[in-house]
DOFIFI-247560 format. One record per residue: x, y, z of N, C-alpha, C, O in turn. Coordinates in nm, 3 decimals. Layout:
N
{node {X Y Z} {X Y Z} {X Y Z} {X Y Z}}
...
This chain:
220
{node {0.000 1.167 -0.065} {-0.045 1.007 -0.060} {-0.200 1.072 -0.144} {-0.257 1.180 -0.128}}
{node {-0.227 0.975 -0.220} {-0.359 1.011 -0.294} {-0.453 0.905 -0.247} {-0.483 0.823 -0.333}}
{node {-0.512 0.888 -0.114} {-0.576 0.790 -0.027} {-0.751 0.868 -0.037} {-0.792 0.979 -0.071}}
{node {-0.817 0.743 0.014} {-0.947 0.761 0.063} {-1.029 0.638 -0.024} {-0.993 0.572 -0.122}}
{node {-1.147 0.637 0.050} {-1.236 0.503 -0.003} {-1.314 0.556 -0.144} {-1.433 0.585 -0.152}}
{node {-1.236 0.560 -0.230} {-1.250 0.606 -0.353} {-1.313 0.746 -0.368} {-1.233 0.839 -0.381}}
{node {-1.482 0.783 -0.367} {-1.495 0.906 -0.393} {-1.514 1.006 -0.286} {-1.522 1.127 -0.308}}
{node {-1.523 0.927 -0.116} {-1.533 0.981 -0.011} {-1.443 1.129 0.020} {-1.477 1.238 0.065}}
{node {-1.286 1.063 -0.034} {-1.193 1.174 -0.025} {-1.141 1.192 -0.133} {-1.022 1.221 -0.132}}
{node {-1.212 1.182 -0.264} {-1.146 1.232 -0.392} {-1.145 1.354 -0.377} {-1.050 1.381 -0.450}}
{node {-1.183 1.465 -0.331} {-1.110 1.586 -0.346} {-0.988 1.597 -0.256} {-0.892 1.671 -0.278}}
{node {-1.001 1.519 -0.160} {-0.886 1.556 -0.069} {-0.767 1.492 -0.166} {-0.661 1.555 -0.161}}
{node {-0.768 1.381 -0.251} {-0.680 1.338 -0.331} {-0.622 1.409 -0.466} {-0.506 1.402 -0.507}}
{node {-0.729 1.476 -0.523} {-0.695 1.571 -0.595} {-0.634 1.695 -0.536} {-0.559 1.747 -0.618}}
{node {-0.639 1.754 -0.433} {-0.574 1.855 -0.383} {-0.409 1.820 -0.336} {-0.311 1.894 -0.337}}
{node {-0.423 1.692 -0.299} {-0.277 1.644 -0.252} {-0.193 1.638 -0.365} {-0.083 1.693 -0.353}}
{node {-0.225 1.574 -0.486} {-0.182 1.574 -0.612} {-0.085 1.669 -0.660} {0.019 1.653 -0.723}}
{node {-0.158 1.796 -0.604} {-0.100 1.913 -0.735} {0.074 1.936 -0.590} {0.184 1.987 -0.615}}
{node {0.046 1.900 -0.513} {0.168 1.941 -0.393} {0.256 1.799 -0.398} {0.374 1.828 -0.417}}
{node {0.239 1.687 -0.388} {0.307 1.577 -0.369} {0.340 1.477 -0.493} {0.420 1.384 -0.501}}
{node {0.234 1.539 -0.600} {0.262 1.462 -0.708} {0.388 1.523 -0.788} {0.377 1.599 -0.885}}
{node {0.520 1.473 -0.727} {0.611 1.556 -0.812} {0.748 1.469 -0.821} {0.857 1.527 -0.822}}
{node {0.738 1.328 -0.828} {0.820 1.243 -0.851} {0.851 1.251 -1.002} {0.794 1.335 -1.071}}
{node {0.944 1.164 -1.056} {0.978 1.155 -1.178} {0.883 1.089 -1.260} {0.866 0.970 -1.234}}
{node {0.820 1.136 -1.346} {0.711 1.048 -1.436} {0.782 0.970 -1.557} {0.771 1.002 -1.675}}
{node {0.868 0.845 -1.500} {0.944 0.774 -1.595} {0.852 0.665 -1.538} {0.830 0.656 -1.418}}
{node {0.792 0.572 -1.645} {0.745 0.443 -1.609} {0.846 0.319 -1.530} {0.961 0.293 -1.564}}
{node {0.790 0.269 -1.446} {0.901 0.185 -1.384} {1.008 0.224 -1.270} {1.073 0.157 -1.190}}
{node {0.996 0.380 -1.300} {1.109 0.442 -1.192} {1.035 0.475 -1.052} {0.979 0.585 -1.043}}
{node {1.032 0.397 -0.956} {0.968 0.420 -0.838} {1.035 0.320 -0.707} {1.131 0.248 -0.733}}
{node {0.994 0.322 -0.609} {1.074 0.265 -0.475} {0.980 0.134 -0.458} {1.025 0.026 -0.498}}
{node {0.878 0.138 -0.414} {0.772 0.055 -0.352} {0.632 0.074 -0.458} {0.616 0.148 -0.555}}
{node {0.537 -0.030 -0.390} {0.399 -0.003 -0.423} {0.315 -0.002 -0.312} {0.331 -0.094 -0.232}}
{node {0.219 0.090 -0.287} {0.132 0.096 -0.193} {0.006 0.058 -0.277} {-0.043 0.099 -0.382}}
{node {-0.036 -0.065 -0.156} {-0.161 -0.120 -0.221} {-0.289 -0.082 -0.132} {-0.320 -0.128 -0.022}}
{node {-0.334 -0.015 -0.185} {-0.443 0.086 -0.104} {-0.595 -0.046 -0.105} {-0.649 -0.097 -0.203}}
{node {-0.620 -0.063 0.021} {-0.731 -0.149 0.010} {-0.849 -0.048 0.062} {-0.811 0.056 0.117}}
{node {-0.996 -0.071 0.049} {-1.110 0.008 0.095} {-1.236 -0.065 0.168} {-1.289 -0.164 0.118}}
{node {-1.268 -0.023 0.256} {-1.374 -0.079 0.349} {-1.511 -0.003 0.314} {-1.561 0.102 0.354}}
{node {-1.555 -0.118 0.208} {-1.715 -0.099 0.103} {-1.812 -0.036 0.253} {-1.864 0.075 0.236}}
{node {-1.826 -0.080 0.345} {-1.949 -0.035 0.422} {-1.908 0.112 0.479} {-2.001 0.171 0.535}}
{node {-1.786 0.181 0.474} {-1.795 0.297 0.513} {-1.828 0.398 0.399} {-1.896 0.500 0.409}}
{node {-1.760 0.345 0.279} {-1.770 0.422 0.161} {-1.924 0.411 0.107} {-1.963 0.491 0.022}}
{node {-1.988 0.336 0.148} {-2.149 0.307 0.095} {-2.236 0.399 0.235} {-2.348 0.444 0.213}}
{node {-2.189 0.411 0.333} {-2.240 0.484 0.415} {-2.326 0.611 0.382} {-2.270 0.705 0.326}}
{node {-2.434 0.617 0.408} {-2.542 0.734 0.349} {-2.531 0.756 0.196} {-2.567 0.862 0.145}}
{node {-2.485 0.661 0.130} {-2.465 0.659 -0.016} {-2.571 0.567 -0.103} {-2.579 0.448 -0.077}}
{node {-2.628 0.608 -0.176} {-2.697 0.554 -0.266} {-2.664 0.470 -0.412} {-2.745 0.444 -0.502}}
{node {-2.517 0.435 -0.404} {-2.470 0.386 -0.555} {-2.515 0.243 -0.564} {-2.535 0.162 -0.473}}
{node {-2.527 0.230 -0.696} {-2.582 0.111 -0.739} {-2.505 -0.021 -0.653} {-2.569 -0.114 -0.604}}
{node {-2.389 -0.011 -0.648} {-2.307 -0.125 -0.555} {-2.352 -0.135 -0.389} {-2.334 -0.234 -0.318}}
{node {-2.418 -0.003 -0.345} {-2.438 -0.030 -0.205} {-2.579 -0.056 -0.179} {-2.624 -0.061 -0.065}}
{node {-2.665 -0.075 -0.304} {-2.821 -0.098 -0.241} {-2.792 -0.262 -0.202} {-2.808 -0.312 -0.091}}
{node {-2.742 -0.333 -0.334} {-2.718 -0.481 -0.294} {-2.589 -0.539 -0.257} {-2.564 -0.645 -0.313}}
{node {-2.491 -0.491 -0.166} {-2.351 -0.513 -0.189} {-2.301 -0.657 -0.168} {-2.338 -0.726 -0.073}}
{node {-2.221 -0.695 -0.255} {-2.173 -0.829 -0.258} {-2.117 -0.884 -0.087} {-2.045 -0.825 -0.006}}
{node {-2.177 -1.006 -0.079} {-2.158 -1.039 0.074} {-1.975 -1.061 0.133} {-1.945 -1.077 0.251}}
{node {-1.888 -1.056 0.030} {-1.765 -1.058 0.039} {-1.728 -0.937 0.109} {-1.677 -0.927 0.221}}
{node {-1.765 -0.838 0.019} {-1.735 -0.723 0.117} {-1.782 -0.672 0.246} {-1.756 -0.555 0.275}}
{node {-1.867 -0.769 0.348} {-1.902 -0.750 0.448} {-1.775 -0.789 0.540} {-1.780 -0.755 0.658}}
{node {-1.673 -0.849 0.498} {-1.627 -0.929 0.581} {-1.458 -0.893 0.547} {-1.374 -0.923 0.632}}
{node {-1.421 -0.833 0.427} {-1.282 -0.783 0.403} {-1.267 -0.660 0.312} {-1.366 -0.622 0.249}}
{node {-1.162 -0.602 0.302} {-1.142 -0.468 0.255} {-1.156 -0.480 0.119} {-1.178 -0.600 0.109}}
{node {-1.159 -0.429 -0.006} {-1.173 -0.454 -0.137} {-1.040 -0.349 -0.199} {-0.989 -0.257 -0.134}}
{node {-1.007 -0.382 -0.318} {-0.900 -0.305 -0.348} {-0.922 -0.164 -0.412} {-1.020 -0.142 -0.483}}
{node {-0.839 -0.078 -0.387} {-0.869 0.041 -0.440} {-0.782 0.074 -0.562} {-0.826 0.100 -0.674}}
{node {-0.630 0.068 -0.519} {-0.542 0.064 -0.649} {-0.409 0.022 -0.592} {-0.397 0.015 -0.470}}
{node {-0.310 -0.005 -0.672} {-0.163 -0.085 -0.684} {-0.111 0.076 -0.735} {-0.155 0.131 -0.836}}
{node {-0.033 0.121 -0.663} {0.053 0.266 -0.667} {0.186 0.272 -0.651} {0.239 0.245 -0.543}}
{node {0.251 0.306 -0.756} {0.350 0.297 -0.757} {0.429 0.428 -0.647} {0.389 0.542 -0.671}}
{node {0.536 0.414 -0.529} {0.540 0.522 -0.490} {0.692 0.542 -0.432} {0.768 0.454 -0.391}}
{node {0.713 0.691 -0.440} {0.876 0.675 -0.346} {0.867 0.685 -0.242} {0.770 0.740 -0.190}}
{node {0.972 0.630 -0.172} {1.021 0.637 -0.021} {0.985 0.793 0.057} {0.942 0.801 0.172}}
{node {1.011 0.905 -0.027} {1.020 1.053 0.006} {0.853 1.080 0.014} {0.821 1.198 0.029}}
{node {0.766 0.999 0.008} {0.630 1.041 0.016} {0.545 1.080 -0.128} {0.424 1.099 -0.135}}
{node {0.630 1.087 -0.226} {0.572 1.150 -0.350} {0.558 1.022 -0.423} {0.610 0.918 -0.383}}
{node {0.476 1.033 -0.547} {0.467 0.958 -0.653} {0.471 0.994 -0.804} {0.419 1.101 -0.835}}
{node {0.521 0.926 -0.889} {0.490 0.925 -1.015} {0.353 0.912 -1.058} {0.287 0.820 -1.008}}
{node {0.292 0.998 -1.154} {0.153 0.975 -1.202} {0.138 0.997 -1.337} {0.205 1.089 -1.383}}
{node {0.048 0.921 -1.432} {0.022 0.967 -1.559} {0.152 0.953 -1.681} {0.175 1.039 -1.765}}
{node {0.228 0.821 -1.666} {0.353 0.815 -1.700} {0.357 0.781 -1.857} {0.453 0.804 -1.930}}
{node {0.257 0.734 -1.887} {0.251 0.717 -2.030} {0.124 0.808 -2.086} {0.058 0.882 -2.014}}
{node {0.103 0.786 -2.237} {-0.039 0.800 -2.297} {-0.136 0.688 -2.322} {-0.253 0.703 -2.360}}
{node {-0.081 0.584 -2.299} {-0.132 0.460 -2.317} {-0.293 0.427 -2.258} {-0.304 0.427 -2.136}}
{node {-0.386 0.407 -2.319} {-0.493 0.429 -2.288} {-0.565 0.282 -2.214} {-0.500 0.181 -2.242}}
{node {-0.673 0.260 -2.135} {-0.670 0.162 -2.073} {-0.752 0.081 -2.207} {-0.803 0.138 -2.304}}
{node {-0.748 -0.052 -2.184} {-0.767 -0.164 -2.265} {-0.853 -0.255 -2.170} {-0.808 -0.287 -2.059}}
{node {-0.995 -0.303 -2.218} {-1.090 -0.375 -2.130} {-1.039 -0.490 -2.130} {-1.056 -0.568 -2.035}}
{node {-0.956 -0.526 -2.259} {-0.894 -0.645 -2.239} {-0.821 -0.709 -2.132} {-0.815 -0.831 -2.115}}
{node {-0.769 -0.627 -2.066} {-0.663 -0.660 -1.974} {-0.727 -0.715 -1.855} {-0.682 -0.818 -1.806}}
{node {-0.858 -0.637 -1.789} {-0.961 -0.662 -1.699} {-1.058 -0.783 -1.754} {-1.099 -0.866 -1.673}}
{node {-1.088 -0.789 -1.870} {-1.128 -0.924 -1.903} {-1.055 -1.060 -1.884} {-1.110 -1.170 -1.879}}
{node {-0.931 -1.035 -1.874} {-0.834 -1.167 -1.871} {-0.815 -1.206 -1.746} {-0.774 -1.319 -1.719}}
{node {-0.846 -1.104 -1.643} {-0.825 -1.160 -1.479} {-0.988 -1.199 -1.498} {-0.988 -1.303 -1.432}}
{node {-1.083 -1.187 -1.529} {-1.225 -1.210 -1.494} {-1.289 -1.146 -1.453} {-1.260 -1.111 -1.339}}
{node {-1.388 -1.101 -1.501} {-1.509 -0.999 -1.466} {-1.539 -1.038 -1.330} {-1.488 -0.976 -1.237}}
{node {-1.614 -1.134 -1.310} {-1.622 -1.170 -1.176} {-1.529 -1.165 -1.062} {-1.557 -1.136 -0.946}}
{node {-1.404 -1.202 -1.115} {-1.307 -1.176 -0.987} {-1.304 -0.999 -0.962} {-1.315 -0.945 -0.852}}
{node {-1.294 -0.956 -1.045} {-1.269 -0.805 -1.057} {-1.409 -0.741 -0.979} {-1.386 -0.687 -0.870}}
{node {-1.508 -0.744 -1.012} {-1.623 -0.725 -0.962} {-1.629 -0.757 -0.804} {-1.698 -0.694 -0.724}}
{node {-1.553 -0.856 -0.773} {-1.560 -0.904 -0.628} {-1.470 -0.857 -0.537} {-1.495 -0.837 -0.419}}
{node {-1.340 -0.836 -0.603} {-1.197 -0.787 -0.531} {-1.156 -0.623 -0.571} {-1.084 -0.550 -0.502}}
{node {-1.207 -0.594 -0.674} {-1.168 -0.453 -0.722} {-1.323 -0.405 -0.757} {-1.353 -0.403 -0.877}}
{node {-1.388 -0.380 -0.694} {-1.532 -0.334 -0.761} {-1.555 -0.180 -0.753} {-1.500 -0.107 -0.671}}
{node {-1.636 -0.143 -0.840} {-1.690 -0.035 -0.903} {-1.839 0.018 -0.820} {-1.940 -0.016 -0.880}}
{node {-1.856 0.073 -0.727} {-1.971 0.070 -0.654} {-2.025 0.176 -0.671} {-2.099 0.209 -0.579}}
{node {-2.017 0.246 -0.755} {-2.070 0.388 -0.811} {-2.143 0.334 -0.915} {-2.230 0.415 -0.945}}
{node {-2.149 0.226 -0.989} {-2.162 0.176 -1.097} {-2.220 0.081 -1.105} {-2.173 -0.013 -1.041}}
{node {-2.340 0.058 -1.179} {-2.353 -0.099 -1.193} {-2.322 -0.177 -1.306} {-2.327 -0.130 -1.420}}
{node {-2.286 -0.307 -1.280} {-2.195 -0.373 -1.372} {-2.201 -0.375 -1.498} {-2.118 -0.389 -1.588}}
{node {-2.347 -0.354 -1.489} {-2.385 -0.387 -1.679} {-2.391 -0.253 -1.730} {-2.436 -0.248 -1.844}}
{node {-2.345 -0.099 -1.659} {-2.322 0.032 -1.679} {-2.193 0.000 -1.757} {-2.101 -0.074 -1.722}}
{node {-2.207 0.093 -1.903} {-2.122 0.112 -1.970} {-2.018 0.203 -1.934} {-1.929 0.217 -2.018}}
{node {-2.009 0.271 -1.825} {-1.901 0.330 -1.761} {-1.860 0.239 -1.640} {-1.787 0.277 -1.548}}
{node {-1.909 0.130 -1.650} {-1.851 0.052 -1.531} {-1.701 0.086 -1.472} {-1.658 0.132 -1.367}}
{node {-1.628 0.026 -1.630} {-1.498 0.042 -1.583} {-1.411 0.155 -1.584} {-1.290 0.148 -1.606}}
{node {-1.495 0.292 -1.553} {-1.432 0.406 -1.535} {-1.322 0.404 -1.407} {-1.215 0.465 -1.420}}
{node {-1.344 0.348 -1.312} {-1.256 0.306 -1.192} {-1.135 0.244 -1.251} {-1.019 0.274 -1.224}}
{node {-1.165 0.178 -1.311} {-1.020 0.091 -1.318} {-0.964 0.171 -1.442} {-0.845 0.141 -1.457}}
{node {-1.005 0.259 -1.532} {-0.948 0.313 -1.638} {-0.874 0.434 -1.572} {-0.773 0.474 -1.630}}
{node {-0.913 0.496 -1.458} {-0.869 0.588 -1.361} {-0.724 0.529 -1.314} {-0.615 0.574 -1.351}}
{node {-0.749 0.409 -1.218} {-0.606 0.344 -1.161} {-0.501 0.298 -1.273} {-0.381 0.285 -1.251}}
{node {-0.567 0.274 -1.399} {-0.455 0.247 -1.504} {-0.377 0.378 -1.537} {-0.257 0.397 -1.521}}
{node {-0.479 0.472 -1.592} {-0.403 0.610 -1.628} {-0.311 0.656 -1.530} {-0.218 0.713 -1.587}}
{node {-0.299 0.655 -1.410} {-0.282 0.771 -1.312} {-0.186 0.684 -1.281} {-0.072 0.718 -1.314}}
{node {-0.200 0.574 -1.222} {-0.066 0.500 -1.142} {-0.019 0.335 -1.255} {0.097 0.294 -1.254}}
{node {-0.104 0.280 -1.319} {-0.088 0.165 -1.397} {0.051 0.192 -1.498} {0.143 0.115 -1.528}}
{node {0.024 0.328 -1.535} {0.126 0.345 -1.621} {0.280 0.386 -1.594} {0.384 0.402 -1.658}}
{node {0.238 0.392 -1.477} {0.400 0.404 -1.394} {0.445 0.315 -1.342} {0.530 0.338 -1.256}}
{node {0.411 0.188 -1.369} {0.421 0.038 -1.318} {0.539 -0.004 -1.411} {0.619 -0.082 -1.359}}
{node {0.560 0.028 -1.515} {0.669 -0.033 -1.615} {0.614 -0.172 -1.676} {0.679 -0.229 -1.764}}
{node {0.523 -0.212 -1.639} {0.431 -0.327 -1.695} {0.343 -0.333 -1.766} {0.272 -0.232 -1.770}}
{node {0.306 -0.452 -1.856} {0.184 -0.427 -1.888} {0.045 -0.413 -1.839} {0.031 -0.432 -1.719}}
{node {-0.044 -0.388 -1.897} {-0.213 -0.353 -1.849} {-0.243 -0.480 -1.785} {-0.302 -0.489 -1.678}}
{node {-0.187 -0.609 -1.874} {-0.273 -0.703 -1.855} {-0.191 -0.773 -1.714} {-0.257 -0.831 -1.628}}
{node {-0.068 -0.762 -1.706} {0.021 -0.759 -1.593} {-0.023 -0.724 -1.472} {-0.053 -0.790 -1.373}}
{node {-0.021 -0.568 -1.508} {-0.081 -0.465 -1.369} {-0.198 -0.497 -1.316} {-0.221 -0.467 -1.199}}
{node {-0.283 -0.556 -1.384} {-0.419 -0.596 -1.308} {-0.416 -0.758 -1.244} {-0.467 -0.808 -1.144}}
{node {-0.339 -0.804 -1.343} {-0.342 -0.971 -1.278} {-0.287 -0.986 -1.161} {-0.336 -1.044 -1.065}}
{node {-0.119 -0.902 -1.172} {-0.040 -0.911 -1.000} {-0.119 -0.863 -0.901} {-0.133 -0.917 -0.792}}
{node {-0.179 -0.749 -0.941} {-0.235 -0.666 -0.826} {-0.377 -0.773 -0.760} {-0.413 -0.776 -0.643}}
{node {-0.446 -0.864 -0.892} {-0.531 -0.927 -0.821} {-0.460 -1.062 -0.742} {-0.486 -1.089 -0.625}}
{node {-0.378 -1.132 -0.815} {-0.307 -1.218 -0.776} {-0.208 -1.216 -0.619} {-0.153 -1.312 -0.565}}
{node {-0.212 -1.076 -0.576} {-0.136 -1.040 -0.444} {-0.245 -0.968 -0.376} {-0.203 -0.892 -0.289}}
{node {-0.355 -0.968 -0.389} {-0.463 -0.927 -0.306} {-0.473 -1.009 -0.174} {-0.501 -1.128 -0.157}}
{node {-0.432 -0.875 -0.055} {-0.441 -0.875 0.055} {-0.572 -0.880 0.139} {-0.621 -0.772 0.173}}
{node {-0.625 -0.986 0.172} {-0.739 -0.982 0.267} {-0.747 -0.944 0.385} {-0.638 -0.959 0.439}}
{node {-0.848 -0.887 0.475} {-0.850 -0.840 0.600} {-0.779 -0.936 0.671} {-0.781 -1.033 0.597}}
{node {-0.724 -0.963 0.762} {-0.720 -1.041 0.885} {-0.859 -1.065 0.979} {-0.955 -0.989 0.988}}
{node {-0.835 -1.205 1.050} {-0.952 -1.236 1.069} {-1.044 -1.146 1.224} {-1.162 -1.147 1.262}}
{node {-0.920 -1.079 1.275} {-0.995 -1.000 1.385} {-1.069 -0.879 1.349} {-1.134 -0.810 1.427}}
{node {-1.050 -0.856 1.199} {-1.129 -0.721 1.152} {-1.272 -0.783 1.125} {-1.377 -0.723 1.148}}
{node {-1.263 -0.918 1.071} {-1.393 -0.951 1.029} {-1.492 -0.981 1.150} {-1.614 -0.968 1.150}}
{node {-1.411 -1.022 1.248} {-1.489 -1.013 1.400} {-1.529 -0.899 1.458} {-1.604 -0.904 1.556}}
{node {-1.483 -0.775 1.407} {-1.523 -0.685 1.446} {-1.598 -0.536 1.386} {-1.600 -0.416 1.412}}
{node {-1.662 -0.643 1.281} {-1.761 -0.567 1.160} {-1.876 -0.538 1.290} {-1.922 -0.630 1.357}}
{node {-1.914 -0.379 1.310} {-2.017 -0.344 1.368} {-1.998 -0.308 1.508} {-2.085 -0.270 1.586}}
{node {-1.824 -0.329 1.539} {-1.781 -0.301 1.650} {-1.667 -0.205 1.641} {-1.668 -0.104 1.570}}
{node {-1.543 -0.254 1.739} {-1.450 -0.169 1.751} {-1.313 -0.280 1.776} {-1.310 -0.379 1.849}}
{node {-1.222 -0.231 1.702} {-1.097 -0.311 1.681} {-0.975 -0.186 1.730} {-0.979 -0.064 1.711}}
{node {-0.855 -0.282 1.810} {-0.811 -0.203 1.877} {-0.665 -0.188 1.755} {-0.588 -0.281 1.732}}
{node {-0.655 -0.045 1.688} {-0.553 -0.025 1.583} {-0.400 -0.095 1.586} {-0.338 -0.137 1.488}}
{node {-0.360 -0.094 1.713} {-0.199 -0.134 1.701} {-0.235 -0.275 1.698} {-0.141 -0.339 1.651}}
{node {-0.324 -0.342 1.727} {-0.350 -0.513 1.733} {-0.389 -0.529 1.569} {-0.358 -0.622 1.495}}
{node {-0.457 -0.425 1.540} {-0.514 -0.478 1.374} {-0.392 -0.452 1.285} {-0.388 -0.506 1.174}}
{node {-0.290 -0.370 1.326} {-0.158 -0.344 1.223} {-0.088 -0.451 1.267} {0.000 -0.487 1.188}}
{node {-0.098 -0.517 1.375} {-0.003 -0.639 1.414} {-0.042 -0.762 1.357} {0.044 -0.848 1.341}}
{node {-0.170 -0.785 1.321} {-0.234 -0.853 1.271} {-0.196 -0.854 1.124} {-0.165 -0.966 1.083}}
{node {-0.192 -0.778 1.056} {-0.135 -0.798 0.906} {-0.019 -0.847 0.886} {0.015 -0.897 0.779}}
{node {0.052 -0.837 0.986} {0.200 -0.916 0.975} {0.322 -0.874 0.918} {0.427 -0.936 0.903}}
{node {0.272 -0.691 0.872} {0.350 -0.622 0.838} {0.306 -0.489 0.864} {0.184 -0.470 0.861}}
{node {0.393 -0.381 0.893} {0.355 -0.229 0.934} {0.276 -0.199 0.822} {0.329 -0.226 0.714}}
{node {0.127 -0.134 0.819} {0.056 -0.079 0.724} {-0.013 0.046 0.783} {-0.002 0.066 0.904}}
{node {-0.081 0.129 0.707} {-0.153 0.237 0.757} {-0.307 0.255 0.717} {-0.359 0.272 0.607}}
{node {-0.371 0.242 0.872} {-0.492 0.229 0.871} {-0.523 0.358 0.857} {-0.446 0.444 0.899}}
{node {-0.653 0.392 0.789} {-0.729 0.545 0.750} {-0.861 0.563 0.813} {-0.930 0.461 0.811}}
{node {-0.909 0.657 0.864} {-1.016 0.653 0.913} {-1.120 0.777 0.865} {-1.097 0.898 0.855}}
{node {-1.206 0.723 0.848} {-1.321 0.856 0.821} {-1.327 0.987 0.960} {-1.375 0.935 1.061}}
{node {-1.299 1.101 0.977} {-1.292 1.154 1.071} {-1.203 1.104 1.226} {-1.229 1.124 1.345}}
{node {-1.098 1.038 1.159} {-1.029 0.968 1.255} {-1.098 0.854 1.331} {-1.045 0.808 1.433}}
{node {-1.199 0.814 1.290} {-1.248 0.688 1.371} {-1.293 0.601 1.308} {-1.276 0.490 1.357}}
{node {-1.354 0.606 1.201} {-1.443 0.531 1.097} {-1.356 0.457 1.007} {-1.336 0.515 0.901}}
{node {-1.295 0.335 1.021} {-1.203 0.258 0.919} {-1.240 0.288 0.762} {-1.360 0.286 0.731}}
{node {-1.171 0.307 0.692} {-1.208 0.357 0.542} {-1.108 0.301 0.457} {-1.153 0.248 0.356}}
{node {-1.002 0.300 0.470} {-0.897 0.221 0.412} {-0.761 0.151 0.485} {-0.722 0.200 0.591}}
{node {-0.717 0.078 0.448} {-0.572 0.045 0.525} {-0.496 0.029 0.364} {-0.532 -0.021 0.258}}
{node {-0.353 0.110 0.418} {-0.257 0.099 0.300} {-0.161 0.001 0.351} {-0.121 -0.001 0.467}}
{node {-0.124 -0.088 0.250} {-0.042 -0.166 0.239} {0.076 -0.168 0.173} {0.050 -0.130 0.059}}
{node {0.224 -0.198 0.184} {0.309 -0.153 0.113} {0.389 -0.292 0.045} {0.410 -0.394 0.111}}
{node {0.415 -0.281 -0.047} {0.444 -0.420 -0.103} {0.616 -0.380 -0.214} {0.636 -0.278 -0.281}}
{node {0.693 -0.480 -0.199} {0.797 -0.487 -0.273} {0.759 -0.476 -0.432} {0.682 -0.549 -0.495}}
{node {0.835 -0.366 -0.476} {0.819 -0.347 -0.641} {0.836 -0.455 -0.733} {0.760 -0.477 -0.827}}
{node {0.933 -0.520 -0.705} {0.957 -0.691 -0.804} {0.875 -0.761 -0.770} {0.799 -0.780 -0.864}}
{node {0.832 -0.837 -0.646} {0.807 -0.945 -0.601} {0.647 -0.922 -0.550} {0.568 -1.016 -0.539}}
{node {0.617 -0.806 -0.525} {0.482 -0.759 -0.443} {0.453 -0.845 -0.347} {0.336 -0.884 -0.343}}
{node {0.520 -0.880 -0.276} {0.520 -0.950 -0.128} {0.534 -0.821 -0.036} {0.619 -0.734 -0.055}}
{node {0.441 -0.821 0.065} {0.419 -0.777 0.159} {0.569 -0.711 0.219} {0.672 -0.778 0.222}}
{node {0.562 -0.584 0.260} {0.657 -0.535 0.317} {0.629 -0.429 0.433} {0.519 -0.374 0.431}}
{node {0.720 -0.396 0.534} {0.665 -0.284 0.628} {0.661 -0.148 0.551} {0.737 -0.132 0.455}}
{node {0.594 -0.073 0.583} {0.551 0.067 0.511} {0.640 0.154 0.566} {0.660 0.157 0.687}}
{node {0.721 0.255 0.457} {0.780 0.328 0.506} {0.737 0.453 0.588} {0.617 0.474 0.604}}
{node {0.825 0.533 0.637} {0.754 0.622 0.733} {0.677 0.728 0.644} {0.572 0.761 0.698}}
{node {0.698 0.780 0.541} {0.604 0.852 0.444} {0.461 0.777 0.424} {0.365 0.851 0.404}}
{node {0.441 0.654 0.428} {0.314 0.605 0.390} {0.272 0.582 0.555} {0.161 0.630 0.575}}
{node {0.325 0.530 0.662} {0.277 0.518 0.767} {0.204 0.632 0.855} {0.114 0.614 0.937}}
{node {0.267 0.759 0.817} {0.193 0.887 0.865} {0.082 0.923 0.807} {0.024 1.016 0.861}}
{node {0.035 0.879 0.714} {-0.068 0.891 0.614} {-0.230 0.824 0.701} {-0.348 0.849 0.678}}
{node {-0.161 0.727 0.809} {-0.243 0.673 0.888} {-0.309 0.807 1.008} {-0.234 0.890 1.058}}
{node {-0.443 0.801 1.032} {-0.478 0.894 1.081} {-0.593 0.840 1.198} {-0.677 0.917 1.245}}
{node {-0.585 0.731 1.225} {-0.692 0.638 1.325} {-0.658 0.652 1.439} {-0.539 0.641 1.468}}
{node {-0.753 0.680 1.534} {-0.722 0.678 1.673} {-0.687 0.536 1.722} {-0.682 0.436 1.650}}
{node {-0.659 0.542 1.877} {-0.636 0.420 1.888} {-0.742 0.300 1.893} {-0.695 0.187 1.912}}
{node {-0.859 0.311 1.880} {-0.953 0.223 1.889} {-1.060 0.291 1.745} {-1.102 0.405 1.728}}
{node {-1.075 0.177 1.669} {-1.122 0.199 1.551} {-1.249 0.149 1.531} {-1.255 0.027 1.547}}
{node {-1.376 0.218 1.492} {-1.456 0.148 1.476} {-1.485 0.127 1.352} {-1.451 0.213 1.271}}
{node {-1.558 0.001 1.304} {-1.563 -0.065 1.194} {-1.732 -0.073 1.146} {-1.813 -0.155 1.186}}
{node {-1.751 0.016 1.068} {-1.912 0.018 1.012} {-1.958 -0.090 0.940} {-1.899 -0.127 0.838}}
{node {-2.066 -0.151 0.987} {-2.122 -0.269 0.905} {-2.252 -0.217 0.803} {-2.315 -0.122 0.848}}
{node {-2.289 -0.262 0.691} {-2.364 -0.239 0.587} {-2.476 -0.203 0.670} {-2.498 -0.244 0.784}}
{node {-2.551 -0.116 0.599} {-2.696 -0.073 0.675} {-2.779 -0.123 0.619} {-2.896 -0.107 0.654}}
């Protein structure tokens, strides 16, 4: 599983790809989507990225999108299924205000010419395996965005019970923590056709590494 709050665990994701990315590289051939969401206050901790200096207030109360990843139930996934390059018209069609809010690249300033590198990566590695157009890939992901449950918003700067948090999502999800303690991501599973939330399969659930009590960092 290629999880992490963007760059914090990027090296782990790269290492995992060498052993777990063994699925068929046929676009549209997969079992479910993993909808990965990131807790930006944790990602921004001790970082000086442009988006971390003056974060959107929305990021203080809910996780944002990391990616929509085609996945197999056995824990492997397809990647880089086609050579179709990222087209910024796809994210423009969604709306930059919306993309910057729910699927931000905090490592770059929105005015930077490289701001769309994050979306380029997500499309190239994962989106090309979805079997749908770029416009639909980004639009469907945003349309089915999952906000954090109210209990997480209330726990910012405090702790939250892991099992209670999972229950609050309504389906079985996989919380991931930095050092097993600090919330960094929540992996949500979705039906590949409807994009409705479904219980995560065992291979995804096992990626959750949080202890019974999860610390939820606030922006500094």
